[in-house]
C-alpha positions as CSV (number, residue, x, y, z in Angstrom):
1,M,15.2,-8.6,-41.9
2,K,17.8,-9.0,-39.1
3,M,21.5,-7.6,-39.7
4,P,24.7,-8.3,-38.0
5,W,25.3,-5.5,-35.3
6,L,28.0,-3.7,-37.2
7,K,26.1,-3.6,-40.6
8,L,23.0,-2.5,-38.3
9,L,24.9,0.5,-37.2
10,F,25.9,1.6,-40.6
11,S,22.3,1.1,-41.8
12,V,20.6,3.3,-38.8
13,Y,23.7,5.8,-39.5
14,A,22.1,6.6,-42.5
15,S,18.4,6.8,-41.7
16,F,18.5,8.2,-38.4
17,L,18.4,11.8,-39.0
18,S,18.0,14.9,-36.9
19,T,14.7,16.7,-37.4
20,E,16.5,19.4,-39.4
21,G,18.0,16.4,-41.8
22,A,21.7,16.6,-40.5
23,A,22.8,12.8,-39.5
24,V,23.9,12.7,-36.0
25,S,27.5,11.4,-35.3
26,R,28.3,7.8,-35.5
27,A,29.6,8.3,-31.8
28,E,26.2,9.6,-30.7
29,E,24.3,7.0,-32.5
30,Q,26.3,4.2,-30.6
31,E,25.8,6.0,-27.4
32,A,22.2,5.9,-28.0
33,L,22.2,2.5,-29.0
34,E,23.8,1.3,-25.7
35,Y,21.8,3.3,-23.7
36,L,18.4,1.9,-24.8
37,M,19.9,-1.9,-23.8
38,K,21.4,-0.5,-20.7
39,F,18.2,0.9,-19.7
40,G,15.8,-1.7,-20.9
41,Y,14.1,0.0,-24.0
42,L,16.1,-2.8,-25.9
43,Q,15.5,-6.4,-24.7
44,K,16.7,-9.6,-26.6
45,P,13.9,-12.1,-27.0
46,L,14.3,-15.4,-25.5
47,E,14.9,-17.2,-28.8
48,R,17.5,-14.9,-30.1
49,V,21.0,-15.5,-29.8
50,T,22.6,-12.3,-30.6
51,N,21.8,-8.7,-30.0
52,D,20.7,-7.8,-33.5
53,F,17.9,-5.8,-33.7
54,T,15.7,-4.5,-36.5
55,T,15.4,-0.6,-37.4
56,E,11.7,-1.0,-36.7
57,E,12.8,-2.3,-33.1
58,I,15.2,0.5,-32.5
59,A,12.9,3.5,-33.7
60,D,10.1,2.0,-31.4
61,A,12.3,2.2,-28.3
62,L,13.7,5.4,-29.2
63,R,10.0,6.6,-29.3
64,S,9.1,5.1,-26.0
65,F,12.1,6.9,-24.9
66,Q,11.0,10.2,-26.1
67,L,7.7,9.8,-24.8
68,A,8.8,9.1,-21.4
69,S,11.4,12.0,-21.8
70,G,8.6,14.5,-23.2
71,L,10.0,14.8,-26.5
72,P,8.5,14.5,-29.7
73,A,8.5,11.0,-30.5
74,T,10.1,10.8,-34.1
75,G,11.8,7.6,-33.4
76,Q,15.2,9.4,-34.7
77,V,18.3,10.1,-32.8
78,D,18.1,13.9,-33.0
79,A,20.0,16.6,-30.9
80,A,17.2,16.7,-28.0
81,T,17.6,13.0,-27.6
82,S,20.9,12.6,-27.6
83,I,21.4,15.4,-24.9
84,Q,18.4,14.0,-22.9
85,M,20.2,10.6,-22.7
86,Q,23.3,12.3,-21.1
87,Q,21.3,13.7,-18.2
88,P,22.1,12.3,-14.4
89,R,19.7,9.7,-13.8
90,C,18.7,6.6,-11.8
91,G,20.7,3.2,-12.4
92,V,17.2,1.3,-12.2
93,K,15.8,0.3,-15.7
94,D,13.0,2.0,-17.4
95,P,9.9,-0.3,-17.9
96,F,8.7,1.9,-21.3
97,N,9.9,-0.6,-24.0
98,E,6.4,-2.4,-23.2
99,K,4.3,0.0,-25.6
100,T,2.6,0.7,-22.8
101,F,2.7,3.8,-20.2
102,K,0.8,2.8,-17.3
103,Y,2.6,3.1,-13.8
104,Q,4.7,0.0,-13.1
105,L,4.3,-1.6,-9.8
106,L,7.5,-3.5,-9.1
107,G,6.4,-5.5,-5.9
108,R,5.4,-4.4,-2.2
109,W,6.3,-5.0,1.5
110,H,3.8,-7.3,3.1
111,K,3.7,-4.8,6.1
112,K,3.3,-1.1,6.5
113,R,5.5,-0.4,9.4
114,L,9.1,-0.4,8.1
115,T,12.6,0.2,9.5
116,Y,15.5,1.5,8.0
117,R,19.2,2.1,8.8
118,I,22.0,4.1,7.2
119,Y,25.0,2.3,7.1
120,S,27.2,5.3,5.6
121,H,26.9,9.2,5.3
122,S,27.6,11.8,2.6
123,K,31.3,13.1,3.1
124,D,29.7,16.5,1.5
125,L,27.0,16.8,3.7
126,G,28.1,15.1,6.9
127,A,26.2,12.4,9.1
128,A,23.7,14.9,10.7
129,A,22.8,16.6,7.5
130,T,22.7,13.1,5.6
131,R,20.3,11.8,8.2
132,T,18.0,15.0,8.1
133,A,17.9,14.6,4.3
134,I,16.9,10.8,4.3
135,Q,14.3,11.4,7.1
136,T,12.6,14.0,4.9
137,A,12.9,11.5,2.0
138,F,10.8,8.9,3.9
139,K,8.4,11.8,5.1
140,Y,7.3,12.5,1.6
141,W,5.9,9.2,1.1
142,S,4.5,8.4,4.6
143,D,2.5,11.7,4.4
144,V,0.4,10.5,1.2
145,A,0.2,6.8,2.1
146,Q,-0.3,4.3,5.1
147,L,3.2,3.8,5.7
148,T,5.5,4.6,9.0
149,F,9.3,4.4,9.1
150,Q,11.5,4.1,12.1
151,E,15.3,4.4,11.8
152,V,17.5,1.8,13.7
153,R,21.0,2.6,14.5
154,I,22.2,-1.2,15.0
155,G,20.9,-4.7,14.0
156,R,18.6,-5.6,11.0
157,A,16.5,-3.2,9.2
158,D,13.9,-3.6,6.2
159,I,15.5,-0.8,4.1
160,R,19.2,0.0,4.2
161,L,21.0,3.0,2.7
162,S,24.6,3.4,2.1
163,F,27.1,5.4,-0.2
164,H,29.4,3.6,-2.7
165,G,31.8,4.9,-5.2
166,S,33.2,3.1,-8.4
167,S,36.1,1.6,-6.6
168,T,34.3,0.7,-3.1
169,W,32.9,-2.9,-1.9
170,G,29.6,-3.5,-0.9
171,C,27.8,-3.0,-4.5
172,S,27.3,-5.6,-7.0
173,R,26.5,-2.6,-9.7
174,P,29.8,0.0,-9.3
175,F,29.1,3.5,-10.0
176,D,30.4,5.1,-13.2
177,G,32.0,8.3,-10.9
178,P,30.7,12.0,-11.2
179,G,27.9,12.4,-13.2
180,Y,25.1,9.8,-14.9
181,V,24.2,7.5,-12.8
182,L,23.5,8.7,-9.3
183,A,21.9,6.2,-7.2
184,H,20.0,2.6,-7.4
185,A,18.0,0.5,-5.3
186,D,16.2,-2.9,-5.2
187,I,12.3,-3.7,-5.4
188,P,10.9,-5.2,-2.0
189,E,11.6,-7.1,-0.2
190,L,15.3,-6.6,-1.0
191,G,15.7,-2.9,0.7
192,T,19.0,-1.9,-0.7
193,V,19.5,1.8,-1.5
194,H,22.8,2.7,-2.5
195,F,24.1,6.3,-3.3
196,D,27.0,7.1,-5.8
197,S,29.6,8.6,-3.1
198,D,31.6,10.2,-6.1
199,E,28.8,13.0,-6.4
200,T,29.0,15.9,-4.6
201,W,25.8,15.7,-2.4
202,T,24.2,19.1,-1.1
203,E,21.2,20.7,0.1
204,G,19.7,24.0,-0.1
205,T,21.6,24.6,-3.2
206,P,21.0,24.0,-6.9
207,Q,24.5,23.1,-7.2
208,G,25.6,19.4,-6.8
209,V,23.2,16.8,-6.4
210,N,20.1,17.1,-3.8
211,L,20.2,14.1,-1.5
212,R,16.6,14.5,-0.4
213,I,15.2,14.4,-3.9
214,I,17.2,11.3,-5.0
215,A,16.6,9.6,-1.3
216,A,13.1,10.0,-2.1
217,H,13.1,8.4,-5.6
218,E,15.4,5.7,-4.6
219,I,12.9,4.7,-1.9
220,G,10.2,4.7,-3.8
221,H,11.7,1.9,-5.7
222,A,12.5,0.2,-2.3
223,L,8.8,0.5,-1.8
224,G,7.8,-1.2,-5.0
225,L,7.1,1.9,-7.5
226,G,9.0,1.7,-10.9
227,H,9.6,4.7,-13.0
228,S,7.2,7.4,-14.1
229,R,6.6,8.4,-17.9
230,Y,5.9,11.9,-16.2
231,P,9.3,13.9,-16.6
232,A,8.1,16.3,-13.3
233,A,7.5,13.3,-11.5
234,L,9.9,12.2,-8.9
235,M,10.0,8.7,-10.1
236,A,10.7,10.1,-13.7
237,P,14.2,8.0,-14.5
238,T,16.4,11.3,-14.9
239,Y,17.2,13.9,-12.1
240,S,15.4,17.3,-12.9
241,G,17.7,19.1,-10.4
242,Y,17.1,21.0,-7.1
243,Q,13.6,22.2,-5.8
244,K,13.2,24.5,-2.8
245,R,9.4,23.5,-2.5
246,F,9.4,20.0,-3.5
247,R,6.2,18.1,-3.7
248,L,5.2,14.7,-5.3
249,H,3.9,14.5,-8.5
250,P,0.1,13.3,-8.7
251,D,1.3,10.1,-10.8
252,D,3.6,9.3,-7.6
253,V,0.8,10.0,-5.3
254,K,-1.0,7.4,-7.3
255,G,1.6,4.8,-7.6
256,I,2.0,4.6,-4.0
257,Q,-1.2,4.6,-2.8
258,A,-1.9,2.0,-5.2
259,L,0.4,-0.3,-2.8
260,Y,-0.5,1.2,0.4
261,G,-3.6,2.9,0.5
262,K,-4.3,6.4,1.3
263,R,-3.0,7.8,4.3
264,T,-6.1,8.2,7.0
265,T,-6.6,10.2,10.0
266,S,-5.7,6.9,11.9
267,T,-2.3,7.0,10.6
268,T,-1.1,10.0,12.4
269,T,2.0,8.6,13.9
270,T,5.3,10.4,13.3
271,V,7.0,9.4,10.1
272,T,10.6,9.1,11.2
273,S,10.6,8.2,15.3
274,P,13.9,8.6,17.0
275,A,16.5,6.1,16.0
276,V,16.4,3.0,18.3
277,T,18.9,0.1,19.2
278,T,16.5,-2.7,18.7
279,L,14.5,-4.3,15.9
280,P,10.9,-5.7,16.1
281,A,11.3,-9.1,17.5
282,T,11.8,-11.9,14.6
283,S,9.5,-14.1,16.5
284,L,6.7,-12.2,14.7
285,R,7.7,-14.0,11.5
286,P,5.6,-17.1,11.2
287,G,8.2,-20.3,10.7
288,K,11.7,-20.9,11.4
289,I,13.7,-18.2,10.1
290,P,17.2,-19.7,9.1
291,D,20.3,-18.4,10.2
292,P,23.0,-17.9,7.7
293,C,25.9,-18.4,10.3
294,K,24.7,-21.7,11.1
295,D,22.2,-23.4,8.7
296,G,23.6,-24.6,5.4
297,L,22.4,-23.8,1.8
298,D,19.5,-25.6,-0.4
299,A,20.5,-23.4,-3.4
300,I,22.6,-20.0,-4.3
301,M,22.6,-17.9,-7.2
302,L,23.7,-14.8,-9.1
303,G,20.1,-13.7,-9.9
304,P,17.8,-10.8,-10.8
305,Y,19.4,-7.3,-10.4
306,D,22.8,-8.9,-10.4
307,K,22.2,-9.7,-6.5
308,T,23.5,-13.1,-4.7
309,Y,20.7,-15.2,-3.6
310,A,21.0,-17.6,-0.9
311,F,17.9,-20.1,-0.1
312,R,17.4,-22.1,2.9
313,G,14.0,-23.6,3.7
314,D,11.1,-21.3,3.2
315,Y,13.6,-18.0,3.1
316,V,15.9,-16.2,0.7
317,W,18.8,-13.9,1.5
318,T,20.8,-11.5,-0.3
319,V,24.6,-11.7,0.3
320,T,26.9,-8.8,0.1
321,D,30.6,-8.0,0.7
322,F,29.2,-7.1,4.4
323,G,27.9,-10.5,4.9
324,A,24.2,-11.7,4.7
325,N,21.2,-9.6,4.8
326,P,17.9,-10.5,6.8
327,P,16.1,-13.6,5.2
328,L,12.9,-13.3,3.9
329,K,10.1,-15.3,2.7
330,I,10.8,-17.0,-0.6
331,Q,7.4,-16.1,-1.9
332,A,7.8,-12.6,-1.1
333,L,10.0,-12.3,-4.1
334,W,8.8,-15.5,-6.4
335,K,5.1,-15.6,-6.0
336,G,4.1,-19.3,-6.4
337,L,7.6,-20.8,-5.6
338,P,7.7,-23.3,-2.8
339,G,10.6,-23.4,-0.4
340,W,13.3,-26.1,0.4
341,L,14.3,-26.1,-3.2
342,D,16.9,-28.5,-4.7
343,A,18.3,-26.3,-7.1
344,A,18.4,-22.5,-8.5
345,V,20.1,-21.0,-11.6
346,H,19.9,-17.7,-13.6
347,S,20.9,-17.5,-17.1
348,P,22.3,-14.0,-18.0
349,R,22.0,-15.4,-21.8
350,T,18.1,-15.2,-21.5
351,G,17.1,-13.6,-18.5
352,R,15.4,-16.5,-17.1
353,T,15.9,-18.0,-13.7
354,Y,15.1,-21.7,-13.0
355,F,14.1,-23.5,-9.7
356,L,14.1,-26.9,-9.3
357,K,12.4,-28.9,-6.6
358,G,11.7,-32.7,-6.9
359,S,10.4,-33.7,-10.4
360,K,9.2,-30.3,-11.3
361,L,10.6,-27.3,-13.0
362,W,9.6,-23.6,-12.3
363,R,10.6,-20.6,-14.8
364,Y,10.6,-17.2,-13.9
365,R,11.3,-13.7,-15.9
366,G,12.4,-11.6,-13.2
367,F,10.2,-12.1,-10.3
368,K,7.2,-13.1,-12.4
369,L,6.5,-17.0,-13.1
370,D,6.2,-17.6,-17.0
371,P,3.0,-19.1,-18.0
372,G,2.5,-22.8,-17.9
373,Y,5.2,-23.4,-15.1
374,P,5.7,-25.4,-13.2
375,K,6.6,-28.1,-15.7
376,P,7.8,-31.7,-14.8
377,L,11.6,-32.4,-15.5
378,T,12.4,-34.3,-18.3
379,R,15.6,-36.3,-19.3
380,I,17.1,-35.5,-16.0
381,P,16.4,-37.3,-12.7
382,P,14.5,-35.6,-9.6
383,K,15.8,-34.2,-6.6
384,I,19.1,-32.4,-8.4
385,D,21.6,-31.5,-6.0
386,A,22.8,-28.1,-7.8
387,A,23.0,-25.8,-10.9
388,L,24.9,-23.2,-12.4
389,Y,25.2,-21.4,-15.7
390,W,28.7,-21.3,-17.2
391,P,29.5,-18.4,-19.4
392,G,32.2,-20.6,-21.0
393,N,29.7,-22.4,-23.2
394,K,26.8,-20.6,-22.2
395,K,25.0,-23.4,-20.8
396,L,23.4,-24.7,-17.8
397,F,24.9,-27.6,-15.6
398,F,22.8,-29.8,-13.3
399,F,24.8,-32.0,-11.1
400,K,23.2,-35.0,-9.0
401,G,25.5,-37.5,-7.0
402,T,29.0,-37.9,-8.9
403,G,27.5,-36.7,-12.4
404,Y,26.3,-33.7,-14.5
405,W,24.0,-33.0,-17.4
406,Q,24.4,-29.6,-19.3
407,W,21.5,-28.0,-21.3
408,D,21.7,-25.2,-24.0
409,E,18.2,-23.2,-23.7
410,L,18.4,-22.1,-27.4
411,G,19.7,-25.4,-28.5
412,L,17.8,-28.0,-30.6
413,S,18.4,-30.5,-27.8
414,H,17.3,-30.0,-24.1
415,F,19.7,-32.0,-22.1
416,S,23.0,-34.2,-22.6
417,T,21.5,-37.6,-23.1
418,F,23.8,-39.6,-20.3
419,P,25.2,-37.9,-17.1
420,R,29.1,-37.6,-17.1
421,K,31.4,-37.5,-14.3
422,I,32.0,-34.4,-12.4
423,S,35.3,-35.1,-12.0
424,S,35.7,-35.4,-15.8
425,L,35.4,-31.6,-16.2
426,F,35.7,-30.1,-12.9
427,T,39.1,-31.3,-11.9
428,G,39.4,-31.4,-8.1
429,A,35.6,-30.8,-7.5
430,P,33.7,-32.5,-4.8
431,S,30.5,-34.7,-5.7
432,H,27.2,-34.7,-4.1
433,L,26.8,-31.0,-4.0
434,D,24.7,-28.8,-1.7
435,A,24.9,-25.7,-4.0
436,A,26.7,-24.3,-6.9
437,F,26.7,-20.9,-9.1
438,T,29.0,-18.9,-11.2
439,W,29.6,-15.1,-9.4
440,E,30.0,-11.8,-10.9
441,N,34.0,-12.5,-11.0
442,G,33.2,-15.3,-14.1
443,K,34.2,-18.0,-11.3
444,I,32.5,-21.2,-10.6
445,Y,31.8,-21.7,-6.9
446,L,30.7,-25.2,-5.4
447,F,29.2,-25.6,-1.8
448,K,29.0,-28.5,0.2
449,G,28.6,-28.8,4.1
450,E,30.5,-26.1,5.6
451,K,32.9,-25.5,2.8
452,Y,33.1,-24.3,-0.8
453,W,35.3,-24.7,-3.5
454,R,36.5,-22.0,-6.4
455,L,37.2,-23.0,-9.8
456,N,39.6,-21.0,-12.1
457,D,39.0,-20.5,-16.0
458,Q,40.4,-24.0,-16.8
459,L,37.9,-25.6,-14.3
460,R,40.4,-26.7,-11.8
461,V,39.9,-26.2,-8.2
462,E,42.1,-23.2,-7.3
463,R,45.1,-23.7,-4.7
464,G,44.0,-22.9,-1.3
465,Y,40.4,-24.0,-1.3
466,P,38.0,-25.3,0.7
467,L,37.4,-22.7,2.9
468,S,34.8,-21.8,5.1
469,T,31.2,-20.7,3.6
470,V,30.0,-18.8,7.0
471,E,33.2,-16.9,7.1
472,R,34.1,-16.1,3.8
473,W,30.4,-15.5,2.3
474,M,28.4,-14.8,5.3
475,N,30.8,-12.9,7.3
476,C,29.9,-14.5,10.3
């Protein structure tokens, strides 16, 4: 039986008791529910419109969290569970809502010699100590797997590390101040690692937060590891504190070797070579690599992991406040997806990502293709120009020429029957678009040629637009 959210809160308040029989506070109860949703233990199914959950679903999610935390799996919000949820942790979601605790592998690099670049340092440790901590963090992984890492000081790098606070630019998932979420990272081959600059980062003391250990954890994500169910593992979601003689847990070793193989005697190269100022030649990559400062866009979207993805040809790159990151092959992220896309759109309503090319549609959950796809397009023409999700009516919009269609993913009808004029809804907007999307600020952006237009909440082009795409988005 499904219940509205407030009624559910009152219901679980009566049923979720501590092991001693005393009811937990409503504040602790609500915090527990928010935690389970934020970190992936409770996920809304595709067909569900609201965030209503049954008591059974919540109990299952609590048991998953408790098992992964080494707590008795009571399915109740007891004192120990509440305390564990308040511990400092990684910002990456946990995979333990799947009723299985097999080590989750999130992806892998298609090479074993990786470069990294440190863009900023901890104000507590300084530049030299920050670099030493991060070098040591990389070494934990290369000591047990067939991986080598080299630091670069300028230019592009595979893995990029930097410090950001709750009010600094350059991070699409701002931190929450001292404590709680300490850092987060992206899976391969995105390569971004961010640390919360508001934390007190230390080395050689139990005070503050140990940068070496947290960096090793986040690098694990950047290499493709998910969270471990073993509380003593480096890849456990929560931070267990400073360890002077830190070593990887067997589960950490098993996970990284499943991705890259065991280290052999032939891979005895120094893990972190002295920093150099050049990168491996890009000519080693097959095919023409697009230049974000010169080439146009096939599609753009705010997609998985709240990242801005730009597509051109067979390549995709992420866009940050610092500009465009290095392009990589589309199939390095979305296996089975072709290049030269017509449109791409991610729906935060369902968590699905849609790609259109010609007369076909691909649908992914995260970076995994849904069964039965690709499928033929129906009720809209092939070779769509652009697509976007509009939070105003929670529908997907598809553009071609001077017209648009809208689609309610969870509605009875698939598409609006006939196209409507773009100008009838989007005042001042151009037609024959190259790309479109709704960004994290809730505003719609339309791209055509070298320019882009921004629309306000009334779907009118704002004063001062269009502006240059390469200057404002790619930071060229």
